[in-house]
Each structure stands twice: as structure tokens, then as C-alpha cells.
KEROTI-678824 format. One line per field, with one value per residue (C-alpha): residue in three letters; chain; z, y, x. Coordinates in Angstrom, 2 decimals. Each point is the difference from the previous one (the first is absolute). Layout:
BEGIN
type: (ALA,...)
mol: (A,...)
c3: (Z,...)
c2: (Y,...)
c1: (X,...)
END
This chain:
BEGIN
type: (UNK,UNK,UNK,UNK,UNK,UNK,UNK,UNK,UNK,UNK,UNK,UNK,UNK,UNK,UNK,UNK,UNK,UNK,UNK,UNK,UNK,UNK,UNK,UNK,UNK,UNK,UNK,UNK,UNK,UNK,UNK,UNK,UNK,UNK,UNK,UNK,UNK,UNK,UNK,UNK,UNK,UNK,UNK,UNK,UNK,UNK,UNK,UNK,UNK,UNK,UNK,UNK,UNK,UNK,UNK,UNK,UNK,UNK,UNK,UNK,UNK,UNK,UNK,UNK,UNK,UNK,UNK,UNK,UNK,UNK,UNK,UNK,UNK,UNK,UNK,UNK,UNK,UNK,UNK,UNK,UNK,UNK,UNK,UNK,UNK,UNK,UNK,UNK,UNK,UNK,UNK,UNK,UNK,UNK,UNK,UNK,UNK,UNK,UNK,UNK,UNK,UNK,UNK,UNK,UNK,UNK,UNK,UNK,UNK,UNK,UNK,UNK,UNK,UNK,UNK,UNK,UNK,UNK,UNK,UNK,UNK,UNK,UNK,UNK,UNK,UNK,UNK,UNK,UNK,UNK,UNK,UNK,UNK,UNK,UNK,UNK,UNK,UNK,UNK,UNK,UNK,UNK,UNK,UNK,UNK,UNK,UNK,UNK,UNK,UNK,UNK,UNK,UNK,UNK,UNK,UNK,UNK,UNK,UNK,UNK,UNK,UNK,UNK,UNK,UNK,UNK,UNK,UNK,UNK,UNK,UNK,UNK,UNK,UNK,UNK,UNK,UNK,UNK,UNK,UNK,UNK,UNK,UNK,UNK,UNK,UNK,UNK,UNK,UNK,UNK,UNK,UNK,UNK,UNK,UNK,UNK,UNK,UNK,UNK,UNK,UNK,UNK,UNK,UNK,UNK,UNK,UNK,UNK,UNK,UNK,UNK,UNK,UNK,UNK,UNK,UNK,UNK,UNK,UNK,UNK,UNK,UNK,UNK,UNK,UNK,UNK,UNK,UNK,UNK,UNK,UNK,UNK,UNK,UNK,UNK,UNK,UNK,UNK,UNK,UNK,UNK,UNK,UNK,UNK,UNK,UNK,UNK,UNK,UNK,UNK,UNK,UNK,UNK,UNK,UNK,UNK,UNK,UNK,UNK,UNK,UNK,UNK,UNK,UNK,UNK,UNK,UNK,UNK,UNK,UNK,UNK,UNK,UNK,UNK,UNK,UNK,UNK,UNK,UNK,UNK,UNK,UNK,UNK,UNK,UNK,UNK,UNK,UNK,UNK,UNK,UNK,UNK,UNK,UNK,UNK,UNK,UNK,UNK,UNK,UNK,UNK,UNK,UNK,UNK,UNK,UNK,UNK,UNK,UNK,UNK,UNK,UNK,UNK,UNK,UNK,UNK,UNK,UNK,UNK,UNK,UNK,UNK,UNK,UNK,UNK,UNK,UNK,UNK,UNK,UNK,UNK,UNK,UNK,UNK,UNK,UNK,UNK,UNK,UNK,UNK,UNK,UNK,UNK,UNK,UNK,UNK,UNK,UNK,UNK,UNK,UNK,UNK,UNK,UNK,UNK,UNK,UNK,UNK,UNK,UNK,UNK,UNK,UNK,UNK,UNK,UNK,UNK,UNK,UNK,UNK,UNK,UNK,UNK,UNK,UNK,UNK,UNK,UNK,UNK,UNK,UNK,UNK,UNK,UNK,UNK,UNK,UNK,UNK,UNK,UNK,UNK,UNK,UNK,UNK,UNK,UNK,UNK,UNK,UNK,UNK,UNK,UNK,UNK,UNK,UNK,UNK,UNK,UNK,UNK,UNK,UNK,UNK,UNK,UNK,UNK,UNK,UNK,UNK,UNK,UNK,UNK,UNK,UNK,UNK,UNK,UNK,UNK,UNK,UNK,UNK,UNK,UNK,UNK,UNK,UNK,UNK,UNK,UNK,UNK,UNK,UNK,UNK,UNK,UNK,UNK,UNK,UNK,UNK,UNK,UNK,UNK,UNK,UNK,UNK,UNK,UNK,UNK,UNK,UNK,UNK,UNK,UNK,UNK,UNK,UNK,UNK,UNK,UNK,UNK,UNK,UNK,UNK,UNK,UNK,UNK,UNK,UNK,UNK,UNK)
mol: (A,A,A,A,A,A,A,A,A,A,A,A,A,A,A,A,A,A,A,A,A,A,A,A,A,A,A,A,A,A,A,A,A,A,A,A,A,A,A,A,A,A,A,A,A,A,A,A,A,A,A,A,A,A,A,A,A,A,A,A,A,A,A,A,A,A,A,A,A,A,A,A,A,A,A,A,A,A,A,A,A,A,A,A,A,A,A,A,A,A,A,A,A,A,A,A,A,A,A,A,A,A,A,A,A,A,A,A,A,A,A,A,A,A,A,A,A,A,A,A,A,A,A,A,A,A,A,A,A,A,A,A,A,A,A,A,A,A,A,A,A,A,A,A,A,A,A,A,A,A,A,A,A,A,A,A,A,A,A,A,A,A,A,A,A,A,A,A,A,A,A,A,A,A,A,A,A,A,A,A,A,A,A,A,A,A,A,A,A,A,A,A,A,A,A,A,A,A,A,A,A,A,A,A,A,A,A,A,A,A,A,A,A,A,A,A,A,A,A,A,A,A,A,A,A,A,A,A,A,A,A,A,A,A,A,A,A,A,A,A,A,A,A,A,A,A,A,A,A,A,A,A,A,A,A,A,A,A,A,A,A,A,A,A,A,A,A,A,A,A,A,A,A,A,A,A,A,A,A,A,A,A,A,A,A,A,A,A,A,A,A,A,A,A,A,A,A,A,A,A,A,A,A,A,A,A,A,A,A,A,A,A,A,A,A,A,A,A,A,A,A,A,A,A,A,A,A,A,A,A,A,A,A,A,A,A,A,A,A,A,A,A,A,A,A,A,A,A,A,A,A,A,A,A,A,A,A,A,A,A,A,A,A,A,A,A,A,A,A,A,A,A,A,A,A,A,A,A,A,A,A,A,A,A,A,A,A,A,A,A,A,A,A,A,A,A,A,A,A,A,A,A,A,A,A,A,A,A,A,A,A,A,A,A,A,A,A,A,A,A,A,A,A,A,A,A,A,A,A,A,A,A,A,A,A,A,A,A,A,A,A,A,A,A,A,A,A,A,A,A,A,A,A,A,A,A,A,A,A,A,A,A,A,A,A,A,A,A,A,A,A,A,A,A,A,A,A,A,A)
c3: (60.61,1.75,-2.34,0.28,-1.17,2.39,2.91,2.01,0.62,1.84,3.37,-0.33,-1.64,-1.70,0.11,-0.14,2.64,-0.81,0.17,-2.53,2.63,-0.93,2.51,0.36,2.19,1.68,0.74,3.52,2.22,3.71,-0.21,2.20,0.84,2.96,-0.50,0.04,2.76,-2.19,-1.65,3.37,1.12,-3.08,0.37,3.73,-0.59,-2.64,1.18,-1.75,1.08,-1.33,-2.73,-0.66,-3.77,-2.33,-3.09,-3.27,-2.95,-3.47,-2.15,-3.78,-2.77,-1.97,0.55,0.33,-1.83,3.09,-1.15,-0.49,3.12,2.10,-1.24,0.62,3.58,0.32,-1.13,2.32,2.97,-0.81,0.41,3.59,2.54,2.75,-2.12,0.15,3.79,2.81,3.74,2.55,3.75,1.84,3.65,0.92,-3.60,-3.40,-3.04,-3.78,-1.64,-3.68,-1.03,-2.68,-0.17,-2.51,-0.12,-1.37,-3.38,-0.79,-2.92,0.80,-2.54,1.43,-2.12,1.44,3.58,1.14,3.62,-0.40,0.89,3.23,0.54,-0.40,-3.46,1.16,-0.70,2.95,1.21,2.63,2.71,-0.79,2.44,-0.06,2.06,-2.82,-3.21,-1.54,0.61,-3.43,-1.76,-3.47,-1.50,-3.54,-0.54,-3.60,-1.33,-3.65,0.24,0.97,-1.65,3.20,2.44,3.43,1.39,3.77,1.95,3.63,2.09,3.63,1.62,1.60,-3.53,-1.41,0.48,-2.60,-1.78,-0.43,-1.47,-2.49,-1.04,-0.63,-2.12,-1.98,-0.69,-1.06,-2.26,-1.72,-0.62,-1.23,-2.31,-1.47,-0.60,-1.90,-2.10,1.78,0.92,-1.79,1.25,1.00,2.50,3.34,3.36,2.95,1.49,3.11,2.67,2.54,2.31,0.75,1.83,2.90,0.35,1.19,3.34,0.58,-1.72,0.79,3.76,1.88,3.69,-0.49,-1.54,2.90,2.71,-1.97,0.01,3.25,1.57,-3.13,-0.45,3.58,-0.18,-3.20,1.19,3.29,-1.78,-2.31,2.66,2.81,-1.54,-1.79,-2.71,-0.43,-2.64,-2.69,0.78,3.37,-0.37,1.61,1.84,-2.39,0.81,-1.32,-3.27,-2.04,-3.49,-2.97,-2.39,-2.86,-0.13,-0.69,-0.28,-1.73,-1.65,-2.47,-0.70,-3.04,-0.63,-3.47,-1.35,0.31,3.61,0.81,-1.54,2.01,3.22,-0.62,-0.91,3.21,2.10,-1.70,0.46,3.66,0.49,1.01,-1.60,-1.63,2.76,2.63,-1.78,-0.27,3.71,0.90,-2.10,1.31,3.62,-0.88,-1.99,2.86,2.46,-2.38,-0.73,3.68,0.73,-3.02,-0.91,3.30,2.21,2.20,1.38,2.94,0.73,-0.31,-1.70,-3.63,-1.13,-3.62,-0.91,-2.97,-1.39,-1.15,-2.73,1.42,-3.30,-0.61,-2.55,1.97,-1.10,-3.71,-1.90,2.98,-0.80,1.49,3.82,3.02,0.22,1.93,3.33,1.15,1.95,1.99,-0.02,2.83,-0.09,2.53,-1.49,1.65,-1.89,-3.27,0.50,-0.40,-3.79,-2.86,-0.14,3.66,-0.30,-3.20,1.52,3.09,-2.10,-2.31,3.01,1.62,-3.17,-0.31,3.63,-0.71,-2.73,1.89,3.22,-1.84,1.61,-2.85,1.90,3.19,-0.91,-0.98,3.35,1.80,-1.91,0.83,3.70,0.11,-1.94,2.60,2.41,-1.37,-0.29,0.67,-3.61,-0.16,3.30,-1.19,-3.18,1.78,2.48,-0.50,-0.48,-2.97,-1.27,-2.98,-1.19,-3.73,-2.57,-2.95,-2.32,-2.81,-2.75,-1.95,-3.78,-1.31,-3.17,-1.24,-1.03,-1.74,-3.57,-1.06,-2.77,1.07,-1.42,-0.26,3.67,1.28,0.65,-0.72,-3.18,0.26,-3.45,-0.62,3.73,1.77,3.71,1.15,3.68,3.10,3.09,2.82,3.49,3.30,2.84,2.85,3.53,3.22,0.96,-3.16,-2.34,-2.84,-2.12,-3.11,-2.68,-2.16,-3.30,-3.09,-3.32,-3.42,1.62,2.06,3.78,1.12,3.55,0.94,3.40,1.51,2.84,2.51,-1.41,3.33,1.54,-2.93,-2.42,-3.66,-0.17,2.91,-1.72,-3.14,2.07,1.48,-3.44,-1.09,3.05,-0.58,-3.63,1.05,2.18,-2.77,-2.73,2.33,0.65,-3.69,-0.90,2.09,-2.68)
c2: (111.01,3.33,2.84,2.07,3.21,-0.17,2.39,-2.17,-3.62,-1.18,0.00,2.36,3.08,-0.23,3.10,0.91,1.89,2.84,-2.45,-2.31,-2.52,-1.80,0.23,-1.95,1.80,-2.18,1.36,1.11,-2.74,-0.38,-3.79,-1.35,-3.49,-1.14,-1.07,-3.72,-1.05,-0.35,3.35,1.71,-1.64,1.31,3.56,0.22,-1.31,2.69,2.89,2.77,-1.79,-3.38,0.28,-3.12,0.11,-2.87,1.43,-1.95,1.15,-1.43,0.20,0.28,-0.42,2.92,2.93,-0.42,2.05,2.10,1.35,-3.52,-1.33,2.76,-0.69,-3.70,0.96,2.07,-2.91,-2.41,2.28,-0.04,-3.80,0.14,1.77,0.10,2.55,2.45,0.21,1.69,-0.58,1.75,-0.24,-0.51,-0.67,-2.91,-1.23,0.65,0.26,0.08,2.90,0.97,2.77,2.66,0.01,-2.45,-1.93,2.05,-1.07,1.84,0.10,0.55,0.55,-2.17,1.74,3.41,-1.17,-2.22,0.88,-1.98,-3.06,-0.68,-1.50,-3.55,0.90,-0.33,2.78,2.26,0.31,2.03,-1.48,-0.55,1.65,-2.31,2.44,2.54,-1.97,-3.43,-2.75,0.08,2.19,-0.67,1.44,-0.66,0.54,0.31,0.25,1.02,-0.15,-3.70,-0.83,-1.65,0.62,-0.92,-0.03,0.45,-1.09,1.12,-1.43,0.41,-3.42,0.67,-0.06,-3.18,-2.87,-1.18,-2.33,2.81,2.21,-2.73,-0.13,3.75,-0.45,-2.81,2.18,3.00,-1.98,-1.68,3.30,1.69,-2.91,0.33,3.71,-0.49,-2.86,-2.87,-1.61,-0.09,2.68,-2.71,-1.54,-0.10,0.75,-2.29,0.93,2.18,-0.67,2.83,-2.06,-2.24,2.92,-0.84,-3.32,1.75,0.58,-3.76,-1.61,-3.49,-0.28,-2.18,-0.78,-3.77,0.28,2.20,-2.47,-2.93,1.64,1.92,-1.14,0.66,3.39,1.03,-1.15,1.90,3.09,0.07,-0.40,2.93,2.34,-0.62,-1.30,2.77,-0.60,2.15,2.74,-0.48,3.40,1.80,2.64,3.46,0.98,0.59,3.73,0.33,-1.92,3.03,-0.04,-1.56,2.81,-2.47,-3.36,-2.83,-1.44,-3.37,-2.57,-2.65,-3.37,-1.93,-3.58,-1.40,-2.32,-2.93,0.82,0.44,-3.37,-1.72,1.59,-1.14,-3.48,-0.27,0.99,-2.65,-2.69,0.93,-0.26,3.66,3.09,2.78,2.26,-2.35,0.16,3.79,0.34,-2.38,1.83,3.34,-1.00,-1.33,3.14,2.26,-1.88,0.06,3.71,0.88,-1.87,0.95,3.48,1.37,-1.86,-1.16,-3.53,0.49,-2.68,0.90,-0.77,0.92,0.22,0.18,1.12,-1.90,1.28,-2.64,0.45,-0.76,0.01,-2.86,-0.72,2.42,2.84,-0.77,3.26,2.12,3.44,1.10,-0.40,-1.43,-3.68,-1.07,-1.14,-0.75,-2.52,0.54,-2.40,0.09,-1.39,0.45,0.86,-3.11,-2.15,1.53,-1.52,-3.55,0.06,0.79,-3.41,0.12,3.59,-0.80,-3.05,1.92,2.81,-2.44,-1.82,3.26,1.23,-3.32,0.36,3.52,-1.39,-3.06,1.89,3.04,2.32,2.48,1.36,0.71,3.50,0.99,-1.32,2.13,3.06,-0.85,-0.39,3.31,1.73,-1.05,2.62,3.56,1.23,-3.37,-0.56,3.46,-0.60,-3.40,1.50,2.93,-2.19,0.57,-3.68,-2.08,-2.14,-1.44,0.15,-0.14,-0.70,-2.40,0.23,-2.55,0.94,-3.18,-0.16,3.20,0.98,-3.62,0.31,3.36,0.04,2.55,-1.21,-1.21,-0.30,-3.27,0.26,0.55,3.76,2.11,2.10,3.19,1.48,0.74,-0.07,-3.21,-0.47,-1.10,-0.41,1.31,1.33,-0.55,1.38,-0.60,2.57,0.02,1.16,1.03,-2.68,-1.96,1.48,-2.54,-1.39,-2.16,-0.73,-3.07,-0.65,-2.10,1.71,-1.53,-2.93,2.13,0.36,3.61,1.22,3.68,1.13,3.22,1.24,2.82,2.20,1.86,-3.22,-2.07,1.68,-0.83,-2.03,-2.17,-0.57,-1.01,-2.36,-1.63,-0.68,-1.55,-2.27,-0.97,-0.75,-2.14,-2.16,-0.31,-0.76,-2.33,-1.88,-0.11,-1.38,-3.09,-1.36)
c1: (81.25,-0.33,-0.90,3.18,-1.65,-2.94,-0.20,-2.39,-0.94,-3.08,1.73,2.94,1.46,3.40,2.19,3.66,1.92,2.36,2.91,-1.63,-1.04,-3.21,-2.81,-3.21,-2.50,-2.59,-3.45,-0.77,-1.36,-0.55,0.37,2.74,1.26,2.09,3.59,0.71,2.40,3.08,-0.72,-0.24,3.22,1.81,-1.29,0.69,3.52,0.62,2.20,1.94,3.19,-1.17,-2.66,-2.05,0.26,0.90,1.71,0.09,2.13,-0.61,3.15,-0.44,2.55,-1.46,-2.33,-3.74,-2.60,-0.68,-3.37,-1.36,1.74,-1.54,-3.52,0.47,0.89,-3.18,-2.11,1.82,-0.60,-3.71,0.00,1.29,-2.24,2.66,1.88,-2.89,-0.12,1.86,0.18,-2.21,0.45,-3.28,-0.68,2.32,-0.13,1.52,-2.27,0.35,-1.77,-0.21,2.36,-0.17,3.77,1.43,3.27,2.86,1.37,3.20,2.43,3.72,2.75,2.79,2.64,-0.87,-0.60,2.89,-0.82,-3.23,2.09,1.88,3.46,-1.32,-1.38,-3.60,-2.54,-0.79,-3.58,-1.83,-2.17,-3.67,-2.41,-2.99,-2.09,0.06,0.66,-0.58,2.53,1.67,2.53,1.42,3.19,1.22,3.74,1.10,3.55,0.19,3.78,-0.01,-3.35,-1.18,-2.84,-1.29,-3.52,-0.11,-3.08,-0.06,-2.84,-0.94,0.05,-3.40,-1.42,1.54,2.39,2.50,-2.39,-2.51,2.72,0.85,-3.66,0.16,3.14,-1.65,-3.05,2.09,2.35,-2.95,-1.79,3.16,0.81,-3.49,0.50,3.29,-1.37,1.72,-3.31,-3.36,-2.38,-2.50,2.46,-1.80,1.52,-0.80,-3.35,0.00,-2.61,-0.03,-2.20,2.98,1.63,-2.32,1.81,3.15,-1.74,-0.13,3.00,-1.20,0.37,-2.48,-0.44,0.19,3.47,1.09,-1.04,1.40,3.43,-0.30,3.29,2.05,-1.64,0.69,3.62,0.81,-1.92,1.89,3.32,-0.75,-1.38,2.47,3.23,1.85,2.61,3.06,0.08,2.62,1.51,0.24,-2.69,-0.26,-3.19,-2.88,-0.05,3.56,-0.45,-1.00,-1.50,1.70,0.89,-0.20,-1.78,-0.43,3.50,-0.03,2.27,-1.17,1.58,-1.27,1.06,0.50,-2.69,2.43,0.83,-3.68,-0.85,2.75,-1.22,-3.57,1.22,2.02,-3.02,-2.13,2.67,0.29,-3.76,-0.37,-1.51,1.98,-1.32,1.49,3.36,-0.09,-0.80,2.82,2.58,-1.32,0.65,3.45,0.86,-1.13,2.20,2.98,-0.48,-0.20,3.24,2.10,-1.24,-1.29,2.49,-2.88,0.31,-2.33,-2.55,-3.64,-3.26,-0.63,-3.63,-1.14,-3.49,-1.47,-3.35,-2.50,-2.60,-3.48,-1.92,-2.43,-2.72,-2.21,2.26,-0.36,-0.19,0.97,1.37,3.29,-0.08,1.81,-0.90,3.05,1.35,3.52,2.05,3.18,2.94,2.53,3.54,2.76,3.34,1.39,-2.53,1.17,3.47,-1.34,0.24,-2.32,-1.67,-1.04,-1.27,-1.91,-1.68,-1.06,-1.51,-1.82,-1.46,-1.07,-1.72,-1.85,-1.05,-1.23,-2.25,-1.22,-0.75,-1.38,2.52,-0.34,-3.00,1.95,1.11,-3.54,-1.21,2.58,-1.21,-3.60,0.78,1.87,-2.78,-2.55,1.37,0.20,3.56,1.66,1.08,1.59,1.76,1.22,1.46,1.66,1.90,3.73,0.80,1.08,-2.87,1.85,3.61,-0.69,-2.73,-0.19,-3.02,-0.15,-2.48,0.77,-0.32,-1.53,-1.89,-0.04,-3.66,0.42,-1.39,2.62,2.38,3.46,3.48,1.93,1.07,-3.55,0.24,-3.09,0.04,-2.04,0.23,3.68,0.79,1.01,-0.63,3.45,-0.83,-1.75,1.75,-2.50,0.62,-1.72,-0.16,2.48,-0.76,1.71,2.56,-0.83,2.57,-0.04,-2.85,0.31,-2.60,0.56,-1.78,0.54,-0.63,0.71,1.76,2.42,-0.04,0.37,0.67,-0.33,1.24,-1.30,2.20,0.18,2.77,0.22,1.36,1.33,2.43,-0.45,3.23,-1.18,-3.35,1.86,2.16,-3.10,-1.47,3.30,-0.01,-3.65,0.83,2.95,-2.27,-2.59,2.53,1.90,-3.22,-0.85,3.43,-0.71,-2.35)
END
């Protein structure tokens, strides 16, 4: 464990700011590394109007021991090199450079600061500036009145994907559990091999696979680059969007353990994955919401972006990073009227085709092609077109391998505090005003929708989640 009274470690200095935020100061170094393609894409797509920052909120039944929790955070940050870097713009390239500025770790009294939360009940954050600070900010919200607490983790998406963030949470919860006596002090964290960070520059693509699937790759690439879907909401010009005064706005739906089990059972009986079922019900819910809530029955193409984890055995022991690609699924609104079974089968077949024809590499190939010509990737991202209507990220079952003690329902027990759930949000962007993150924790499926409050009022966001739930629960009741 980190010596909490020490002023220095071998590589860093630990200090506190005037606000009580903990800082880890890295030593000066001229070493720099180029951005990987996906990292560069995420930073170039980051704007003040649409920050590229996944925000995860851990909800606890009681208050944490903040002194011990904060030092567990310091030690966790030391395990992940991407959190000790900032961005630097070189000639036609972006580089990672070490930074002497450390991630902010802030304590907030929720009873005294009700304005720390927006109308959706989600904590407000400010945009991370990766050119001047690391890609992490932590806020701990404590309510003595309600004896509850929240731990907010705000990352820049250029630093990590969702699976990397979950690894960070697993490390922190293990270290904190050790410090409060929930785990033996000799409990070992998974080993971290910083050399595996080099693998993120490759992510498994090979020329033979490309030529073997050339026609399929060209077809899907052409469809993505030249066939534009419709945005869910008519959107003003980018210059008129303005900044969100408060963000992110989010709504979480959590199924019961029984409902979750029925949904998983139905997917297995149907010969599809839970992810296939979630995508199907997402498309159907979007179409229903547009018709019934927005009064929009126009025909058009809906496109859902679905990130795909690219980790293999080569990434064993990798610290937090982006090891991810994405696929795009298109459905016309007319096709969505053919019934759930037909939509589900078509999605399941497409996802199998994605795997068989290695289409998960297509998006990375597009980025590589654009990166070949200086300025093309920026130009591509700044085009005022809709690239995707909505996003669905499925993180699957989380924290299953955690050594932390659990209660009878499988929830983690960190001293006297119980981790009740995690609200995980994915970034939104211009003309992509809705993004959902799905995860299953302690046997319960949870869906958190992040939405653009400038375009979608809170009551309409709530209505969408009710419609999505109705499709999921209606599907589950078929078993």
C-alpha cells in the first residue's frame, strides 16, 4: 500500500492543493509517444460543446472512509501510466507527454452543495482539457444527512475505453477493501505490464485478413462514409449549439435480478446474444419513441454505433487504455415495422457476419486511411453530417472476478459501505444526441442513457427509458 504520510515516491511527489484535491506530480521528462489512431480520433472529436468524456458514478449505501479511499485512488493512478500524461500537438501529429499536473481528486459535501447535481439527478462535471491536464478527474460526494455517497470518475475517452475504466474500478475497490480490513493485506492485484500498451498501436489487424475480406470491408466502409443516417432530433448548425451550462444529463434503468435472468434466458433460447437482444430492442424503442413522443413518423435510416472490445491474450495485464473498435448497424424505419423476431434475426445474423468477416477492424482501417493525409481526419470529423443516430455500449458482466467480499445478492461490500450500482455514461456528439451504456452488476442489468439536454427535455428522456424498458420487459415475459 502507498505510504499515506510520505511526501515522495520514487517517481512522483504527492501534495495537496488548497482545495484539498490530491495531486501526484510526475518528474520532468522529454519522452513523448505518438497517439494511437483511436486515441487521436477521440481527442480530435472533443469540443467544448461535446466533450469526449465517459463518466462513471459508483453509488454506495453508506459513506466511505474518505482518507483511505483517497489514498487507494492515488495508488490506483500509479498503476496506470495513461493517467500521468497529457496531450501535446506536434507537427501533423499528436503526442503523449508526461505531465507534472496530477488528476484532481475532490471532496464535495452533497448536503451543502445541492447545485452539484443537475435536473436529471446526475452530478455536474466540467470538461477535461487534455492539452493541459491528465485525462481523469475524481469527485467524492458525501451526504451525512442520508448516510450515502457517490464516487464520480470522469475520464477523457482518448485515455481509456469502458473496459479500461472497469479495470481501474476493480483496482481501486480492491485496494480500498484492503485498507478497511475487508481483504487480507497480502491480497495481490492483477499484474500490470506497461509493455502491453505498445499493443494498442496494432490491435490485431493483418494484411492477409484484409485481402481475404476485401469486398465485405469495402462495402461496409462505403456504407459508413457515404450513406448518412438521420439524427434523432432536428439539430441546429453546430455554431449555434452553445455550451451546456450543466452536464452530463443521464437516466438509469435497472432491471430486477428476476427480470434480468428471464431476459438472458430468452436470448439463449432464441440462439442470440444478450447484446443482439439489446440492440434489437434499442432500435424498436427508438422508432416507437420517435413516433409516439416526438410525433415523427418520417422514413429514414437509423444507425446505432456499437463499440467492440478488441482485447486478446496479447493484452494480458494491460493498464487502462483504449483497446477498442466499433461497428455500425443500419436499419430503415420501414424495416423496424416487420416485428421483433424479424429485427432480432437480422441483427444476430449481421453480428455473426461482423465476426466471421472480421468487420470489427473496418473502423480502424477508415481511421488509418484518413490519418495518412494530414488534416483529413479533422476534416472528416468536422463535417456537419450525422454519422450515427445513437450509441449502445454493452460492458457485459462487471466485477465478477473481484476479490472484494459480497452480500447475499452479490453486491460488493467495502467496509460498512455497499456498492449498490454503477451509472456509466458514454459521450454524445453533434447530431448523436443519445448514448446508452449497458452493464450487468450483481445479477442485475443496468442501462444508463446520456442525452443532449439542449435537444431532449428530461421528461422525453424519461419517456424513452420507459419505452425501452417496455420492450425489454415485454421480451422477457415471453419466456
